[in-house]
All heavy atoms as an XYZ file, in Angstrom:
701
protein
N       1.031     -5.488      7.677
C       1.222     -5.524      9.110
C       0.195     -6.480      9.693
O      -0.981     -6.394      9.391
C       1.029     -4.111      9.664
C       1.082     -4.040     11.154
S       0.866     -2.334     11.679
C       0.157     -2.596     13.245
N       0.646     -7.352     10.489
C      -0.225     -8.306     11.163
C      -0.358     -7.859     12.619
O       0.620     -7.799     13.350
C       0.402     -9.699     11.067
C      -0.417    -10.753     11.745
O      -0.690    -10.664     12.938
N      -0.787    -11.766     10.994
N      -1.574     -7.508     13.014
C      -1.790     -6.960     14.367
C      -1.303     -7.907     15.461
O      -0.699     -7.479     16.436
C      -3.263     -6.647     14.581
C      -3.726     -5.483     13.751
C      -4.180     -4.351     14.635
N      -4.634     -3.252     13.821
C      -4.048     -2.057     13.834
N      -3.028     -1.826     14.598
N      -4.494     -1.095     13.067
N      -1.589     -9.195     15.307
C      -1.183    -10.147     16.336
C       0.345    -10.226     16.444
O       0.899    -10.224     17.538
C      -1.764    -11.548     16.060
C      -3.266    -11.636     16.195
C      -4.015    -11.127     14.958
O      -3.425    -10.849     13.928
N      -5.320    -10.967     15.073
N       1.030    -10.281     15.298
C       2.484    -10.360     15.328
C       3.124     -9.040     15.736
O       4.189     -9.028     16.355
C       3.021    -10.805     13.963
C       2.688    -12.235     13.564
C       3.210    -12.535     12.171
C       3.252    -13.220     14.572
N       2.474     -7.926     15.404
C       3.051     -6.630     15.759
C       3.097     -6.428     17.269
O       3.958     -5.704     17.776
C       2.288     -5.494     15.094
O       0.979     -5.399     15.607
N       2.204     -7.079     17.990
C       2.266     -7.009     19.451
C       3.553     -7.657     19.954
O       4.163     -7.183     20.910
C       1.046     -7.690     20.070
C      -0.245     -6.939     19.832
C      -1.476     -7.692     20.309
O      -1.334     -8.728     20.988
O      -2.586     -7.239     19.984
N       3.987     -8.715     19.288
C       5.218     -9.407     19.690
C       6.467     -8.648     19.240
O       7.479     -8.637     19.937
C       5.248    -10.819     19.103
C       4.197    -11.735     19.667
C       4.262    -13.101     19.020
C       3.160    -13.991     19.560
N       3.163    -15.315     18.932
N       6.410     -8.008     18.056
C       7.585     -7.328     17.506
C       7.619     -5.841     17.853
O       8.599     -5.167     17.544
C       7.623     -7.470     15.977
O       6.470     -6.827     15.416
C       7.661     -8.929     15.556
N       6.539     -5.340     18.436
C       6.416     -3.917     18.809
C       6.380     -2.997     17.586
O       6.785     -1.845     17.661
C       7.530     -3.505     19.767
C       7.598     -4.375     20.985
N       6.645     -4.330     21.983
C       8.482     -5.335     21.340
C       6.943     -5.216     22.910
N       8.055     -5.855     22.544
N       5.894     -3.514     16.462
C       5.680     -2.704     15.258
C       4.428     -1.879     15.500
O       3.347     -2.414     15.723
C       5.515     -3.623     14.045
C       5.532     -2.903     12.734
C       6.736     -2.584     12.132
C       4.355     -2.555     12.099
C       6.765     -1.931     10.905
C       4.369     -1.903     10.875
C       5.582     -1.583     10.287
N       4.556     -0.558     15.473
C       3.477      0.329     15.922
C       2.766      1.022     14.764
O       3.217      0.975     13.615
C       4.062      1.397     16.852
O       4.900      2.276     16.107
N       1.682      1.712     15.097
C       0.973      2.521     14.105
C       1.881      3.643     13.596
O       1.786      4.047     12.445
C      -0.315      3.094     14.691
C      -1.386      2.032     14.894
O      -1.339      0.996     14.192
O      -2.272      2.227     15.746
N       2.752      4.141     14.446
C       3.725      5.157     14.027
C       4.663      4.568     12.966
O       4.993      5.235     11.980
C       4.538      5.634     15.229
C       5.515      6.740     14.903
C       6.265      7.216     16.137
O       5.603      7.631     17.115
O       7.516      7.147     16.111
N       5.066      3.326     13.150
C       5.899      2.642     12.154
C       5.149      2.500     10.838
O       5.734      2.638      9.758
C       6.328      1.267     12.656
C       7.242      1.341     13.865
O       8.061      2.277     13.945
O       7.133      0.451     14.725
N       3.854      2.222     10.899
C       3.025      2.097      9.692
C       3.042      3.406      8.915
O       3.209      3.416      7.691
C       1.574      1.703     10.051
C       0.657      1.852      8.858
C       1.528      0.286     10.584
N       2.886      4.531      9.608
C       2.882      5.839      8.939
C       4.233      6.116      8.283
O       4.293      6.643      7.173
C       2.505      6.948      9.920
C       1.065      6.864     10.407
C       0.044      6.800      9.279
O       0.155      7.589      8.303
O      -0.874      5.958      9.355
N       5.312      5.740      8.940
C       6.645      5.905      8.350
C       6.800      5.040      7.101
O       7.384      5.457      6.107
C       7.727      5.542      9.365
C       7.865      6.537     10.487
C       8.911      6.080     11.487
C       8.988      7.007     12.677
N       9.958      6.517     13.685
N       6.269      3.828      7.151
C       6.337      2.917      6.011
C       5.565      3.471      4.820
O       6.038      3.436      3.679
C       5.802      1.541      6.408
C       5.887      0.439      5.375
C       7.317      0.194      4.942
C       5.279     -0.844      5.936
N       4.383      4.009      5.070
C       3.586      4.603      3.987
C       4.361      5.727      3.304
O       4.419      5.799      2.069
C       2.271      5.168      4.526
C       1.256      4.136      4.917
C       0.027      4.852      5.453
C      -0.929      3.945      6.151
N      -2.073      4.686      6.710
N       4.965      6.605      4.092
C       5.743      7.716      3.526
C       6.928      7.202      2.716
O       7.239      7.737      1.659
C       6.221      8.646      4.644
C       5.113      9.465      5.239
C       5.623     10.353      6.361
C       4.462     11.114      6.994
N       4.897     11.932      8.124
N       7.585      6.165      3.220
C       8.742      5.605      2.517
C       8.334      4.978      1.183
O       9.028      5.150      0.171
C       9.438      4.571      3.394
N       7.219      4.267      1.162
C       6.749      3.638     -0.081
C       6.458      4.703     -1.135
O       6.789      4.540     -2.307
C       5.510      2.755      0.171
C       5.907      1.517      0.974
C       4.840      2.358     -1.143
C       4.731      0.702      1.468
N       5.852      5.815     -0.717
C       5.523      6.881     -1.669
C       6.770      7.515     -2.279
O       6.724      8.050     -3.371
C       4.661      7.943     -0.987
C       3.240      7.497     -0.647
C       2.552      8.529      0.225
C       2.440      7.230     -1.911
N       7.896      7.436     -1.592
C       9.150      8.025     -2.090
C      10.139      6.963     -2.553
O      11.337      7.226     -2.692
C       9.774      8.881     -0.990
C       8.911     10.068     -0.609
C       9.594     10.907      0.429
C       8.796     12.138      0.736
N       8.819     13.118     -0.324
N       9.647      5.781     -2.820
C      10.481      4.625     -3.127
C      11.520      4.876     -4.218
O      12.658      4.445     -4.122
C       9.577      3.454     -3.521
C      10.214      2.117     -3.756
C      10.803      1.582     -2.453
C       9.175      1.129     -4.277
N      11.146      5.585     -5.268
C      12.046      5.758     -6.407
C      12.685      7.139     -6.469
O      13.361      7.459     -7.443
C      11.313      5.442     -7.714
C      10.900      4.006     -7.806
C       9.570      3.641     -7.699
C      11.842      3.015     -7.985
C       9.187      2.309     -7.771
C      11.482      1.678     -8.052
C      10.148      1.329     -7.944
N      12.525      7.963     -5.438
C      13.192      9.260     -5.410
C      14.696      9.036     -5.351
O      15.197      8.240     -4.552
C      12.760     10.079     -4.195
C      11.326     10.580     -4.299
O      10.645     10.235     -5.289
O      10.879     11.305     -3.387
N      15.440      9.708     -6.208
C      16.911      9.634     -6.230
C      17.410      8.203     -6.407
O      18.397      7.806     -5.793
C      17.499     10.253     -4.956
C      17.057     11.684     -4.772
O      17.149     12.481     -5.696
N      16.556     12.002     -3.602
N      16.715      7.435     -7.237
C      17.072      6.025     -7.423
C      17.477      5.721     -8.862
O      17.195      4.679     -9.386
C      15.878      5.149     -7.012
C      16.219      3.673     -7.032
O      17.308      3.307     -6.548
O      15.410      2.890     -7.549
N      18.153      6.676     -9.500
C      18.530      6.416    -10.884
C      19.809      5.587    -10.959
O      20.610      5.552    -10.035
C      18.699      7.718    -11.660
C      19.804      8.585    -11.149
C      19.301      9.797    -10.374
O      18.139      9.845     -9.978
O      20.111     10.693    -10.163
N      19.954      4.906    -12.072
C      21.156      4.122    -12.367
C      21.318      4.102    -13.884
O      20.482      4.627    -14.607
C      21.009      2.700    -11.825
O      20.049      1.980    -12.574
N      22.363      3.470    -14.362
C      22.556      3.410    -15.821
C      21.441      2.610    -16.489
O      21.071      2.872    -17.629
C      23.918      2.803    -16.158
O      24.010      1.500    -15.624
N      20.872      1.646    -15.772
C      19.790      0.833    -16.336
C      18.422      1.474    -16.108
O      17.455      1.097    -16.739
C      19.809     -0.556    -15.707
N      18.363      2.436    -15.208
C      17.080      3.053    -14.855
C      17.302      4.558    -14.699
O      17.596      5.047    -13.613
C      16.566      2.434    -13.554
C      15.171      2.813    -13.202
C      14.643      2.153    -11.927
N      15.562      2.191    -10.809
C      16.279      1.154    -10.361
N      16.195     -0.013    -10.949
N      17.098      1.272     -9.354
N      17.178      5.310    -15.792
C      17.424      6.745    -15.722
C      16.450      7.471    -14.780
O      15.364      6.985    -14.490
C      17.219      7.224    -17.156
C      16.941      6.033    -17.979
C      16.782      4.857    -17.096
N      16.860      8.628    -14.337
C      16.040      9.440    -13.439
C      14.655      9.671    -14.036
O      14.531     10.017    -15.213
C      16.720     10.787    -13.196
O      15.929     11.596    -12.373
N      13.622      9.454    -13.229
C      12.251      9.686    -13.667
C      11.607      8.527    -14.399
O      10.440      8.601    -14.795
N      12.336      7.424    -14.598
C      11.764      6.307    -15.346
C      10.866      5.417    -14.490
O      10.098      4.622    -15.017
C      12.861      5.468    -15.994
O      13.693      4.896    -15.006
N      10.972      5.524    -13.185
C      10.130      4.752    -12.268
C       9.467      5.736    -11.308
O      10.091      6.715    -10.895
C      10.965      3.751    -11.466
C      11.658      2.709    -12.303
S      10.548      1.503    -12.998
C      10.111      0.571    -11.553
N       8.211      5.468    -10.979
C       7.523      6.327    -10.033
C       6.407      5.556     -9.337
O       5.889      4.574     -9.874
C       6.933      7.550    -10.727
C       5.830      7.221    -11.726
C       5.260      8.444    -12.408
O       5.300      9.543    -11.832
O       4.769      8.296    -13.530
N       6.069      5.992     -8.164
C       4.910      5.466     -7.449
C       3.773      6.433     -7.737
O       3.849      7.606     -7.393
C       5.175      5.371     -5.926
C       3.916      4.932     -5.202
C       6.318      4.410     -5.641
N       2.744      5.945     -8.387
C       1.608      6.782     -8.747
C       0.556      6.769     -7.649
O       0.011      7.799     -7.270
C       0.989      6.323    -10.083
C       2.034      6.469    -11.189
C      -0.288      7.092    -10.393
C       1.626      5.853    -12.499
N       0.289      5.582     -7.135
C      -0.740      5.455     -6.104
C      -0.427      4.236     -5.257
O       0.068      3.229     -5.748
C      -2.123      5.321     -6.719
C      -3.234      5.335     -5.675
C      -4.606      5.610     -6.234
C      -4.795      6.911     -6.917
N      -5.189      8.036     -6.080
N      -0.725      4.335     -3.976
C      -0.611      3.214     -3.059
C      -1.995      2.973     -2.469
O      -2.654      3.914     -2.014
C       0.398      3.495     -1.921
C       0.357      2.398     -0.877
C       1.798      3.669     -2.481
N      -2.441      1.740     -2.525
C      -3.698      1.351     -1.888
C      -3.317      0.659     -0.588
O      -2.576     -0.317     -0.602
C      -4.529      0.400     -2.770
C      -4.705      0.957     -4.196
C      -5.863      0.090     -2.109
C      -5.495      2.226     -4.287
N      -3.809      1.178      0.533
C      -3.445      0.660      1.854
C      -4.716      0.188      2.554
O      -5.658      0.957      2.702
C      -2.777      1.759      2.675
C      -2.129      1.254      3.915
C      -2.726      1.060      5.123
C      -0.778      0.848      4.078
N      -1.842      0.570      6.026
C      -0.618      0.428      5.399
C       0.320      0.802      3.214
C       0.590     -0.027      5.890
C       1.517      0.360      3.719
C       1.641     -0.054      5.032
N      -4.727     -1.052      2.955
C      -5.885     -1.619      3.646
C      -5.577     -1.805      5.128
O      -4.484     -2.244      5.489
C      -6.243     -2.983      3.062
C      -6.758     -2.956      1.665
C      -8.048     -2.749      1.271
C      -6.023     -3.180      0.465
N      -8.148     -2.823     -0.099
C      -6.913     -3.091     -0.625
C      -4.682     -3.446      0.190
C      -6.538     -3.246     -1.936
C      -4.280     -3.604     -1.127
C      -5.212     -3.506     -2.170
N      -6.552     -1.496      5.967
C      -6.422     -1.704      7.404
C      -7.658     -2.444      7.891
O      -8.782     -2.004      7.642
C      -6.312     -0.357      8.154
O      -5.221      0.383      7.614
C      -6.100     -0.575      9.644
N      -7.451     -3.542      8.585
C      -8.573     -4.270      9.172
C      -9.106     -3.445     10.335
O      -8.344     -3.049     11.212
C      -8.127     -5.651      9.667
C      -7.642     -6.539      8.576
N      -8.462     -7.432      7.950
C      -6.433     -6.645      7.974
C      -7.777     -8.075      7.015
N      -6.547     -7.611      7.014
N     -10.400     -3.191     10.339
C     -10.971     -2.328     11.375
C     -11.580     -3.105     12.535
O     -11.498     -2.666     13.667
C     -12.049     -1.402     10.773
O     -13.035     -2.199     10.117
C     -11.425     -0.434      9.791
N     -12.204     -4.208     12.264
C     -12.861     -4.899     13.378
C     -12.746     -6.414     13.341
O     -12.991     -7.080     14.318
C     -14.322     -4.503     13.466
C     -15.119     -4.822     12.210
O     -14.524     -5.286     11.231
O     -16.332     -4.594     12.219
N     -12.376     -6.962     12.196
C     -12.230     -8.416     12.120
C     -11.201     -8.759     11.062
O     -10.872     -7.938     10.221
C     -13.550     -9.098     11.806
C     -14.127     -8.754     10.445
C     -15.410     -9.515     10.192
C     -15.922     -9.217      8.796
N     -17.064    -10.024      8.453
N     -10.682     -9.939     11.138
C      -9.689    -10.373     10.158
C     -10.408    -10.828      8.888
O     -11.352    -11.607      8.941
C      -8.828    -11.514     10.737
C      -7.861    -12.036      9.694
C      -8.079    -11.037     11.975
N      -9.956    -10.290      7.774
C     -10.495    -10.651      6.461
C      -9.340    -11.287      5.684
O      -8.206    -10.828      5.768
C     -11.013     -9.395      5.731
C     -11.492     -9.739      4.340
C     -12.110     -8.715      6.535
N      -9.615    -12.327      4.937
C      -8.545    -13.023      4.220
C      -7.839    -12.080      3.236
O      -8.469    -11.221      2.622
C      -9.091    -14.237      3.470
O      -9.737    -13.828      2.284
N      -6.523    -12.275      3.113
C      -5.756    -11.442      2.196
C      -6.224    -11.649      0.751
O      -6.218    -10.722     -0.047
C      -4.267    -11.720      2.327
O      -4.000    -13.079      2.076
N      -6.667    -12.846      0.423
C      -7.171    -13.112     -0.933
C      -8.396    -12.248     -1.230
O      -8.523    -11.683     -2.324
C      -7.513    -14.585     -1.086
N      -9.278    -12.123     -0.267
C     -10.475    -11.296     -0.460
C     -10.081     -9.827     -0.632
O     -10.634     -9.126     -1.480
C     -11.419    -11.450      0.737
C     -12.717    -10.714      0.567
C     -13.684    -11.031      1.688
C     -15.027    -10.362      1.436
N     -16.012    -10.727      2.450
N      -9.105     -9.386      0.131
C      -8.636     -8.003      0.009
C      -8.025     -7.786     -1.368
O      -8.342     -6.807     -2.049
C      -7.624     -7.667      1.128
C      -6.973     -6.306      0.887
C      -8.305     -7.702      2.492
N      -7.173     -8.688     -1.815
C      -6.528     -8.535     -3.127
C      -7.545     -8.564     -4.266
O      -7.381     -7.852     -5.260
C      -5.465     -9.614     -3.334
C      -4.298     -9.446     -2.414
N      -3.533    -10.498     -2.000
C      -3.781     -8.352     -1.812
C      -2.582    -10.053     -1.193
N      -2.716     -8.753     -1.061
N      -8.578     -9.361     -4.131
C      -9.598     -9.440     -5.188
C     -10.449     -8.172     -5.275
O     -11.100     -7.944     -6.285
C     -10.496    -10.654     -4.970
C      -9.856    -11.967     -5.373
C     -10.876    -13.096     -5.427
N     -11.607    -13.260     -4.181
C     -11.279    -14.114     -3.206
N     -10.217    -14.885     -3.336
N     -12.008    -14.195     -2.105
N     -10.454     -7.337     -4.243
C     -11.293     -6.139     -4.280
C     -10.690     -5.044     -5.160
O     -11.336     -4.045     -5.435
C     -11.572     -5.624     -2.873
S     -10.255     -4.651     -2.157
N      -9.465     -5.241     -5.628
C      -8.805     -4.267     -6.503
C      -8.636     -4.855     -7.894
O      -8.016     -5.906     -8.057
C      -7.437     -3.882     -5.939
C      -6.586     -2.947     -6.799
C      -7.268     -1.595     -6.979
C      -5.209     -2.792     -6.187
N      -9.190     -4.192     -8.882
C      -9.040     -4.591    -10.281
C      -8.334     -3.454    -11.016
O      -8.832     -2.329    -11.046
C     -10.404     -4.835    -10.953
C     -11.262     -5.867    -10.266
C     -10.729     -7.246    -10.469
C     -11.693     -8.251     -9.841
N     -11.087     -9.493     -9.498
N      -7.158     -3.743    -11.582
C      -6.384     -2.736    -12.303
C      -6.470     -3.026    -13.794
O      -6.234     -4.154    -14.227
C      -4.905     -2.737    -11.847
C      -4.114     -1.688    -12.613
C      -4.807     -2.503    -10.340
N      -6.807     -2.012    -14.560
C      -6.932     -2.127    -16.010
C      -5.596     -1.832    -16.686
O      -4.708     -1.219    -16.087
C      -8.004     -1.165    -16.525
C      -9.347     -1.435    -15.873
O      -9.797     -2.569    -15.804
N      -9.968     -0.384    -15.361
N      -5.471     -2.236    -17.949
C      -4.229     -2.040    -18.703
C      -3.860     -0.570    -18.837
O      -2.676     -0.236    -18.931
C      -4.329     -2.676    -20.099
C      -4.368     -4.164    -20.049
N      -3.267     -4.920    -19.750
C      -5.383     -5.039    -20.228
C      -3.588     -6.196    -19.750
N      -4.884     -6.302    -20.044
N      -4.855      0.315    -18.840
C      -4.566      1.744    -18.996
C      -4.239      2.427    -17.669
O      -4.051      3.634    -17.620
C      -5.734      2.452    -19.690
C      -7.021      2.436    -18.869
O      -7.032      1.865    -17.757
O      -8.017      3.013    -19.344
N      -4.158      1.675    -16.586
C      -3.801      2.229    -15.283
C      -4.982      2.623    -14.424
O      -4.814      2.911    -13.237
N      -6.172      2.648    -15.001
C      -7.352      2.932    -14.184
C      -7.639      1.698    -13.342
O      -7.165      0.593    -13.634
C      -8.572      3.277    -15.052
O      -8.857      2.164    -15.913
C      -8.319      4.533    -15.880
N      -8.408      1.883    -12.305
C      -8.700      0.751    -11.422
C     -10.083      0.899    -10.790
O     -10.656      1.988    -10.766
C      -7.634      0.625    -10.328
C      -7.570      1.815     -9.405
C      -8.280      1.836     -8.215
C      -6.792      2.919     -9.719
C      -8.231      2.923     -7.366
C      -6.731      4.006     -8.880
C      -7.437      4.006     -7.706
O      -7.382      5.089     -6.861
N     -10.588     -0.215    -10.306
C     -11.851     -0.225     -9.584
C     -11.585     -0.883     -8.231
O     -10.971     -1.944     -8.153
C     -12.934     -0.993    -10.326
C     -14.258     -0.908     -9.598
S     -15.754     -1.537    -10.448
C     -15.163     -2.682    -11.614
N     -12.024     -0.218     -7.189
C     -11.802     -0.680     -5.828
C     -13.155     -0.911     -5.170
O     -13.981     -0.016     -5.109
C     -11.017      0.396     -5.081
C     -10.462      0.091     -3.722
C      -9.539     -1.115     -3.760
C      -9.697      1.300     -3.201
N     -13.376     -2.131     -4.725
C     -14.630     -2.495     -4.068
C     -14.416     -2.481     -2.557
O     -13.417     -3.015     -2.076
C     -15.072     -3.911     -4.507
O     -15.115     -3.947     -5.932
C     -16.429     -4.263     -3.948
N     -15.332     -1.879     -1.834
C     -15.185     -1.831     -0.379
C     -15.509     -3.192      0.239
O     -16.251     -3.985     -0.322
C     -16.078     -0.744      0.223
O     -17.426     -1.034     -0.026
N     -14.910     -3.436      1.394
C     -15.103     -4.686      2.122
C     -15.480     -4.327      3.557
O     -14.819     -3.487      4.183
C     -13.807     -5.527      2.147
C     -13.344     -5.858      0.737
C     -14.002     -6.792      2.959
C     -11.985     -6.526      0.701
N     -16.506     -4.965      4.075
C     -16.896     -4.753      5.462
C     -15.756     -5.211      6.372
O     -15.194     -6.292      6.190
C     -18.199     -5.516      5.795
C     -18.528     -5.414      7.268
C     -19.351     -5.006      4.941
N     -15.377     -4.363      7.321
C     -14.313     -4.706      8.248
C     -12.930     -4.299      7.779
O     -11.936     -4.580      8.450
N     -12.851     -3.598      6.627
C     -11.564     -3.165      6.098
C     -11.664     -1.701      5.688
O     -12.543     -1.316      4.925
C     -11.134     -4.017      4.881
C      -9.827     -3.510      4.293
C     -11.007     -5.475      5.267
N     -10.746     -0.881      6.207
C     -10.659      0.533      5.819
C      -9.642      0.633      4.680
O      -8.572      0.026      4.749
C     -10.195      1.364      7.011
C      -9.942      2.814      6.696
C      -9.338      3.523      7.904
C      -8.780      4.851      7.469
N      -7.855      5.402      8.454
N      -9.993      1.374      3.635
C      -9.106      1.522      2.485
C      -8.648      2.970      2.371
O      -9.456      3.888      2.475
C      -9.832      1.136      1.192
O     -10.341     -0.201      1.337
C      -8.919      1.175      0.002
N      -7.347      3.144      2.174
C      -6.782      4.488      1.925
C      -6.152      4.475      0.540
O      -5.477      3.520      0.170
C      -5.668      4.810      2.926
C      -6.135      5.064      4.332
C      -4.929      5.345      5.229
O      -4.382      6.468      5.153
O      -4.550      4.433      5.961
N      -6.376      5.541     -0.199
C      -5.738      5.725     -1.507
C      -4.748      6.872     -1.348
O      -5.142      8.005     -1.149
C      -6.788      6.028     -2.561
C      -7.768      4.898     -2.765
C      -8.803      5.202     -3.823
O      -8.406      5.564     -4.956
O      -9.987      5.094     -3.517
N      -3.462      6.541     -1.415
C      -2.412      7.522     -1.219
C      -1.800      7.877     -2.568
O      -1.366      6.989     -3.311
C      -1.320      6.951     -0.296
C      -1.825      6.376      1.028
C      -0.710      5.629      1.742
C      -2.386      7.475      1.905
N      -1.780      9.145     -2.893
C      -1.223      9.588     -4.165
C       0.283      9.725     -4.073
O       0.819     10.266     -3.104
C      -1.825     10.933     -4.582
C      -3.290     10.800     -4.958
O      -3.643      9.796     -5.587
O      -4.071     11.707     -4.633
N       0.966      9.236     -5.111
C       2.410      9.355     -5.195
C       2.813     10.759     -5.591
O       1.986     11.652     -5.738
N       4.081     10.926     -5.805
C       4.644     12.259     -6.119
C       4.276     12.708     -7.506
O       4.314     12.094     -8.441
C       6.159     12.205     -5.961
C       6.581     11.729     -4.603
C       6.257     12.688     -3.474
O       6.431     13.873     -3.607
N       5.754     12.179     -2.365
């Protein structure tokens, strides 16, 4: 979500909360012949919110390091609030 553009499109904080909930349920009831039930899941969503200043998206993306075993390290950034949302 881009705060400046959301003012023009009227994308609200309420819309953000709806989007977070939808992402967490992305694969619920989404089976097919190529993707059996339970084969895909959202385990965790990392959500960043700029709190007081704009920080480059590259800097935000670099603050998350994901290992091959699924563990990860998240580095905090001044001016960015981080939420870790657990999937189903």
